[in-house]
C-alpha positions in Angstrom: 7.9 -7.8 -1.0 6.5 -9.7 2.3 2.7 -10.7 2.6 1.3 -12.0 5.4 1.6 -15.7 5.6 -0.9 -18.3 4.9 0.6 -21.2 6.7 2.2 -20.5 10.4 4.8 -22.5 12.2 3.8 -24.1 14.8 4.7 -21.9 18.1 6.9 -23.5 20.3 4.8 -25.3 23.4 6.6 -22.4 25.9 4.7 -19.3 23.9 1.3 -21.4 23.6 -0.3 -19.3 26.2 -0.3 -17.0 23.3 -2.7 -18.7 21.2 -5.6 -15.9 21.8 -3.1 -12.8 21.4 -4.5 -11.9 17.9 -1.7 -13.0 15.7 -2.9 -12.4 12.0 0.2 -15.5 10.9 -2.3 -18.2 12.9 -5.8 -17.0 11.7 -6.7 -14.7 14.8 -8.2 -12.0 12.7 -11.0 -10.7 14.3 -10.0 -7.1 16.7 -9.7 -7.9 20.5 -10.0 -4.7 21.7 -11.3 -1.2 20.2 -7.8 0.0 19.4 -7.8 -3.0 17.2 -11.3 -2.5 15.7 -10.5 1.5 14.8 -8.1 0.6 12.8 -9.4 -2.6 11.3 -12.8 0.3 10.6 -10.5 2.6 8.6 -6.8 2.6 8.0 -5.3 5.8 10.3 -3.2 7.1 6.5 -6.9 7.7 5.6 -7.6 10.8 8.1 -5.9 13.2 6.6 -8.5 13.5 4.2 -11.0 14.4 6.5 -9.0 16.3 8.7 -8.6 18.8 5.2 -11.9 18.4 4.1 -14.2 18.1 7.4 -12.3 19.0 10.7 -10.6 22.3 9.8 -13.7 23.9 8.6 -15.5 22.8 11.3 -13.4 23.2 13.8 -12.7 20.9 17.1 -16.3 20.1 17.9 -16.6 18.6 14.5 -14.2 16.0 15.0 -15.1 12.0 15.2 -13.6 10.7 18.7 -12.3 7.7 16.6 -10.2 9.8 14.6 -10.0 12.7 17.5 -8.2 9.6 19.8 -6.3 7.2 17.5 -6.1 7.6 13.6 -5.0 11.6 14.2 -1.7 9.7 15.1 -0.9 8.9 12.1 -0.4 12.4 11.4 1.8 13.4 14.1 -1.1 14.7 16.2 -2.3 14.4 19.8 -4.4 16.2 22.0 -2.6 18.1 24.5 -3.3 18.2 27.9 -6.0 20.7 29.2 -4.4 23.7 31.3 -4.6 23.7 35.3 -5.5 19.8 35.4 -2.9 18.6 38.3 -0.9 15.6 38.6 -3.1 14.0 41.2 -6.7 14.0 38.2 -4.4 12.9 35.6 -5.5 8.9 35.9 -8.9 9.8 37.2 -10.2 11.9 34.3 -11.8 10.6 31.3 -10.2 11.5 27.6 -12.6 13.9 26.9 -11.8 15.9 30.4 -8.1 15.6 30.3 -7.9 17.0 26.7 -8.1 20.9 25.7 -8.8 22.0 21.9 -5.6 22.0 20.9 -3.1 20.0 19.2 0.6 18.7 19.5 2.0 18.5 16.4 5.1 15.9 15.5 7.3 16.7 12.6 9.1 13.9 11.0 13.0 14.2 10.9 14.6 10.9 9.5 18.0 10.8 10.7 17.9 14.2 12.8 19.3 15.7 9.0 17.7 18.8 8.0 18.2 21.7 5.5 18.7 25.5 7.1 15.7 26.0 4.2 13.9 23.3 6.3 14.8 24.3 9.6 13.8 28.1 9.0 10.2 27.2 8.2 9.7 24.7 11.6 11.0 28.3 13.3 8.1 30.3 11.3 5.4 27.4 11.3 6.4 27.8 15.3 5.6 31.2 15.4 2.6 31.4 13.1 0.9 28.8 14.2 2.5 27.1 17.5 2.6 30.2 20.0 6.7 29.4 19.2 6.7 26.3 20.4 9.2 24.0 19.3 11.0 21.2 21.4 13.7 18.6 20.2 12.6 15.4 21.5 15.3 12.2 21.9 14.2 10.7 18.9 15.2 13.5 16.8 12.1 14.2 15.9 11.2 18.6 16.5 7.1 18.9 18.4 4.9 21.9 18.0 2.0 22.5 20.6 -0.9 24.9 20.7 -1.9 23.8 17.3 -5.5 24.2 15.8 -6.9 21.7 13.9 -7.8 24.6 11.2 -4.6 25.0 11.0 -3.7 21.6 10.0 -3.8 22.0 6.2 -1.8 25.4 6.3 1.2 23.3 7.9 1.2 21.0 6.2 1.3 22.9 3.5 4.2 24.7 4.7 6.4 21.8 5.6 5.6 19.4 2.3 7.1 22.6 0.0 10.8 21.5 2.0 10.5 17.9 1.9 9.2 17.5 5.6 5.8 15.5 6.8 4.2 14.7 9.8 3.3 11.2 8.5 3.0 8.4 10.5 5.3 10.2 13.0 2.7 8.5 15.7 0.4 6.0 15.9 0.5 2.1 15.6 3.1 1.9 12.6 6.9 2.8 11.8 7.4 6.2 13.7 10.3 8.3 12.8 13.6 6.7 12.5 17.0 7.7 14.2 20.1 8.0 12.5 23.5 9.4 13.1 23.8 12.8 13.1 27.1 12.9 11.6 26.1 10.3 9.1 28.6 10.5 5.9 31.4 13.1 7.8 32.9 11.8 10.8 36.1 10.6 10.7 35.8 7.5 12.5 32.5 6.5 10.9 32.7 2.6 9.8 29.3 2.7 7.4 27.2 5.6 6.2 23.5 4.8 6.9 22.3 7.2 5.0 20.6 6.1 1.7 19.1 2.6 4.0 17.4 5.0 6.2 16.2 7.1 3.6 15.3 4.3 1.1 13.1 2.7 4.2 11.4 6.0 4.5 10.9 6.1 0.6 9.3 2.3 0.0 7.1 2.1 3.1 6.5 5.4 5.3 3.0 5.4 3.9 2.1 2.0 3.0 -1.3 0.4 3.7 1.0 -2.6 4.0 2.6 -1.2 7.2 0.2 1.5 8.6 -1.8 -1.3 11.0 1.0 -2.8 13.2 -0.1 -4.0 16.8 1.9 -1.0 18.2 4.3 1.6 17.8 7.5 0.5 15.6 10.7 2.2 16.2 13.4 2.1 14.0 17.4 3.1 14.0 20.2 3.2 11.7 23.6 4.2 12.3 27.4 3.2 11.2 29.0 5.2 13.7 31.6 3.0 16.5 29.8 5.6 19.1 26.5 4.2 18.6 24.9 7.0 18.6 21.2 6.5 18.2 20.5 4.2 21.2 20.1 1.0 19.4 19.5 -1.2 22.4 15.9 0.4 23.0 14.4 0.0 19.6 12.5 -2.3 17.8 15.1 -2.6 14.9 18.7 -1.2 15.0 21.0 -2.1 12.1 24.2 -1.1 13.9 27.7 -0.4 11.7 30.0 -3.6 11.6 32.8 -4.8 9.8 32.5 -8.3 8.4 35.6 -10.1 8.7 35.3 -11.4 5.1 32.2 -9.2 3.6 33.7 -5.4 4.9 31.3 -2.7 6.4 27.9 -3.6 6.7 25.3 -3.6 10.1 25.2 -5.9 13.1 20.8 -6.6 13.2 19.1 -6.1 16.5 15.8 -6.8 17.5 13.1 -6.5 20.2 14.2 -3.2 22.4 11.8 -0.6 24.0 11.4 0.7 27.9 8.3 2.2 29.3 6.8 0.1 32.2 8.4 -3.3 30.8 11.8 -2.8 29.6 14.1 -4.8 27.7 17.0 -4.3 25.7 17.2 -5.7 22.0 18.8 -8.4 21.2 21.3 -9.3 19.0 20.6 -12.0 15.8 23.7 -12.9 14.7 23.5 -11.3 11.6 25.7 -9.4 9.1 23.4 -6.8 6.7 24.9 -5.0 4.1 24.0 -1.9 2.7 21.9 -2.5 -0.3 19.9 -5.3 2.1 18.7 -3.5 4.6 15.3 -1.9 3.6 14.7 -5.8 2.5 15.5 -6.9 5.7 13.6 -4.0 7.4 10.6 -4.9 5.7 11.1 -8.7 6.7 11.2 -7.9 10.6 8.2 -5.3 10.6 6.2 -7.7 8.7 6.8 -10.4 11.5 6.1 -7.8 13.7 2.2 -7.5 11.9 1.7 -10.9 11.5 2.9 -12.6 14.7 3.0 -9.8 17.1 0.3 -9.8 19.9 -2.7 -7.6 19.7 -5.0 -8.8 22.4 -3.4 -6.4 25.1 -2.0 -3.3 24.3 0.4 -2.9 27.0 1.7 -6.7 25.7 1.3 -5.5 22.1 5.2 -4.3 21.6 7.6 -6.5 19.4 10.0 -7.0 22.7 7.3 -9.2 24.2 7.3 -11.4 20.9 11.3 -11.7 20.9 11.0 -12.3 24.6 8.7 -15.2 23.8 10.3 -16.6 20.7 14.5 -15.8 21.3 16.9 -14.7 18.8 17.1 -18.3 16.8 13.3 -19.0 16.1 13.0 -15.0 15.2 15.6 -15.5 13.1 14.4 -18.5 11.6 10.7 -16.8 10.7 12.4 -13.7 8.9 14.4 -16.3 7.0 12.4 -18.7 5.8 8.9 -16.9 5.6 9.9 -13.7 4.6 13.2 -13.3 3.0 13.6 -16.3 1.3 17.0 -17.0 2.1 19.4 -17.2 5.0 21.6 -14.4 6.6 25.1 -14.2 6.9 26.3 -14.4 10.3 28.1 -11.6 11.3 30.4 -10.2 14.3 29.6 -8.4 17.3 30.3 -4.8 17.1 33.1 -3.2 19.3 32.7 -1.2 22.4 33.2 2.0 22.1 35.2 3.7 24.2 33.8 5.1 27.7 32.2 8.9 27.6 29.8 10.9 25.6 27.9 9.8 22.8 26.3 12.6 21.8 28.6 14.6 19.4 28.3 17.7 21.4 31.9 20.1 20.7 34.1 20.5 17.9 34.6 17.7 15.7 36.8 17.5 12.3 35.3 15.7 9.7 36.4 13.3 6.9 36.9 16.0 4.6 38.7 18.6 6.6 35.8 20.8 7.5 34.0 21.0 10.9 31.0 20.1 13.4 29.7 21.9 15.9 27.5 20.3 18.4 25.3 22.5 21.0 23.3 22.1 23.9 19.9 23.8 24.2 18.4 23.5 27.5 16.3 19.7 28.0 15.4 20.3 24.1 13.1 23.3 24.4 13.6 26.0 22.2 11.5 28.6 20.2 10.3 29.1 16.5 12.8 32.4 16.5 15.7 30.8 18.1 15.8 27.9 15.4 15.5 30.8 12.7 18.5 32.4 14.2 20.5 28.8 14.3 19.5 28.7 10.4 21.2 31.5 9.8 23.9 31.4 11.5 24.4 27.5 10.4 24.1 29.4 6.6 27.0 31.7 7.3 29.7 29.7 8.8 28.6 26.0 7.0 27.0 24.4 4.1 23.1 24.2 4.8 23.0 21.5 6.5 22.1 20.9 10.9 21.0 18.1 12.1 19.2 16.9 15.8 20.4 14.0 18.0 18.8 11.5 20.1 19.7 13.9 23.3 17.8 16.5 22.4 20.3 18.6 21.3 21.7 20.1 17.7 24.6 19.9 16.0 25.8 22.3 12.6 27.8 20.5 9.9 29.9 21.5 7.4 32.0 24.8 9.0 35.2 25.8 7.7 38.3 25.7 9.9 38.3 29.7 9.7 34.6 29.9 10.7 34.4 27.5 13.5 35.6 30.4 16.2 33.0 32.7 15.2 30.0 30.1 14.9 30.9 29.0 18.5 30.4 32.8 19.8 27.6 33.5 17.7 25.7 30.3 19.8 26.9 30.9 22.9 25.4 34.3 22.3 22.0 32.3 22.1 22.6 30.3 25.2 23.1 27.2 22.9 26.1 25.6 24.7 28.9 24.4 22.6 31.4 23.4 26.0 28.5 22.9 28.0 28.8 21.8 31.7 28.0 18.1 32.3 24.8 18.6 33.9 23.6 20.8 31.0 25.0 18.3 28.1 23.8 15.0 30.1 20.1 16.3 31.4 16.7 15.6 29.5 13.2 16.3 30.0 10.7 14.8 28.3 7.4 17.5 28.2 5.8 16.6 31.3 2.4 17.9 32.7 2.7 21.5 30.5 1.5 19.5 27.4 1.3 15.7 28.0 -2.5 13.8 29.1 -0.6 10.9 31.0 2.1 13.1 33.1 1.7 13.5 36.6 4.8 16.7 36.9 6.3 19.1 35.5 9.6 18.1 33.7 11.0 20.7 31.2 11.3 23.8 34.0 12.4 21.3 36.9 15.2 20.0 34.2 16.1 23.5 33.1 16.5 24.7 36.9 17.9 21.5 38.2 20.9 22.4 35.6 21.6 26.0 36.9 21.4 24.7 40.7 23.9 22.0 39.8 26.2 24.4 38.0 26.1 26.5 40.9 26.8 23.5 43.9 28.9 21.4 41.8 30.8 23.7 39.5 34.1 21.6 39.3 32.1 18.4 39.1 33.4 17.1 35.2 32.4 13.8 34.8 29.7 12.5 32.4 27.0 11.9 34.1 23.1 11.9 32.4 19.8 13.0 34.2 16.5 11.8 32.6 13.5 13.8 34.2 10.1 11.8 33.2 7.1 13.0 33.6 5.1 9.2 34.6 6.1 6.1 34.2 6.4 5.5 30.2 10.0 7.0 29.9 9.8 8.7 27.0 12.9 10.2 28.6 14.6 6.9 29.1 15.2 7.0 32.7 15.8 3.2 33.5 19.1 3.8 30.6 20.1 7.1 32.8 22.7 7.5 35.2 20.2 9.6 37.2 16.8 8.3 36.1 13.7 10.1 37.2 10.2 9.0 37.4 7.6 11.2 37.8 4.7 10.6 40.5 3.2 12.2 43.5 5.2 12.1 47.2 4.2 12.3 50.3 6.7 15.4 51.8 7.7 16.1 55.3 4.7 17.4 56.6 2.7 14.6 55.4 1.0 16.7 51.9 0.8 14.8 48.3 3.2 17.0 45.9 4.9 16.3 42.9 7.9 14.3 43.1 9.9 11.5 41.3 11.2 7.8 41.9 15.0 7.2 41.5 16.3 5.2 39.1 20.2 4.8 39.9 23.1 3.3 37.4 21.3 2.5 33.8 23.7 2.8 31.0 23.8 1.8 27.4 26.1 0.1 25.1 27.5 -3.1 24.1 26.7 -4.1 28.3 23.7 -1.9 29.3 22.1 -2.0 31.9 18.6 -0.4 33.6 19.1 1.7 36.5 18.6 -0.1 40.1 15.7 1.5 42.0 17.2 1.8 46.1 13.8 0.5 48.0 11.4 3.5 49.8 13.5 6.3 47.6 11.1 9.1 46.6 12.3 12.4 46.1 10.2 15.8 46.2 10.7 17.9 43.0 12.0 20.8 46.1 14.5 18.1 47.0 15.6 17.1 43.8 19.3 19.5 44.1 19.7 18.3 47.2 19.6 15.2 46.6 21.1 14.8 43.8 24.1 16.8 45.2 24.2 14.3 47.8 25.1 11.7 45.5 26.9 12.7 43.1 29.4 14.0 45.8 29.2 10.5 47.3 29.9 9.2 44.2 33.3 11.6 44.1 34.5 10.2 47.6 34.0 6.9 47.1 35.1 6.0 43.3 37.5 4.2 42.1 40.2 5.6 39.6 38.1 6.0 36.3 35.2 4.2 37.9 32.0 5.8 36.4 28.9 6.9 37.7 26.8 4.0 36.5 29.5 1.5 37.7 29.7 2.9 41.5 25.9 3.2 41.5 25.6 -0.7 41.2 27.8 -1.6 43.7 27.0 1.3 46.0 24.8 0.7 49.5 21.6 1.8 50.1 22.8 4.3 52.3 24.9 5.4 49.6 21.9 6.4 47.4 19.4 8.0 49.4 
């Protein structure tokens, strides 16, 4: 078990400027901002009792502000945006002016794995308590909106009866953990990470030793050669790889993250056997807890510590101060073949059955549709479904003679098993409809964009990702999309301030990831978006070399071609 070290390794001269960053391991235990004081005053995990015994009875106006805008997050709850507040006022209003008396609630879904019973309960909760809302996130979770604090205990009771939870779904803690949505069934799987992921959750989620981290902490574990969990942009990732001497295991990555200061994770050059994944996760998380920067919120993610220390020192501290042993050196994973990494379509499993991946529109579903998906999965499979990091879903364990019927049933619900590249590759964050940070609308804009591009470019058949984000915080991963759209107010031809987007072009993930480039002065109004994307994609089709992906073309294209 890792503990806070009593003696610290002297930091290199390079990082001496951070001596006052609030690092616990060097003796800086005094809170340096309001968030750190709030966490020191009372652990976020303790808010549950007050929700159940006080706030659910008093109602919204009886909630202590430090719980409402702080500790509620440890239980998956954020206040949502008050209707009618336009994007121009997002940065001008106080929190109490922006927020409504309703909550977003995030349901934690480890590795995206669900039973049909769990999916049906999520659908029923959505219908009964959340006005039918249910969005799949790009972290494999499902979010409700319009939740009243009075109903939260009843929702927890329904979810926990089927082993679902909202514990630490938000907050400065280990948030929902990503895993391959086809773990244990894919024919090409290197190693099944299910046990390791579940063991991390069992040991550490809800543990007060890890409930006060400097900032949020994101985890991914996948043994898929498709690298299907966006491991490059998580705080800690375990990526399937075969060691030439020890066999299948995991390559360890740390320090990834996006937002307004994006960084890709770095390899520590360490091979981790499955049985040691939870221990290594604990050691890395402990380094973040004890050495992470707590003075400024915008510098509190693990990526800043990793950038200052470098991979070698970070690995040394993990080994010497927390594990008490050396990690095994290991090889890097192999680059996956170019193409989609989302498991959409019909695919044979290693046991001879099939899994079927399908595409809702920009992750937006509703409770009634979820119950229908559950019914289809029960009728055609074994009662297992999963969500993906692209806001999509998969039904597992389908006998070959039931595949056609399942595909027909999904298509009848407008859940495409063979979607266009635009339906398949477009994601959107919550946007101004519910998010207090957003400046523009995203979900409806993304859905309309799919329809427009399908109509205008019916023969386009290249993999393309279009990620629509309502603010600069990159919840929809704009920097790593072929076409990333960052919401902001822009000036239209008549000189009016209207909703629009800054454009990022040519982002990608993989073993050679890159952030999209920004063309100087390129901003597009929301209304102009279909025209702009059509123009750029037609230019790509005209100028690409044989086999050239959009991201590669965008990286070399002249600014005029991208404007």
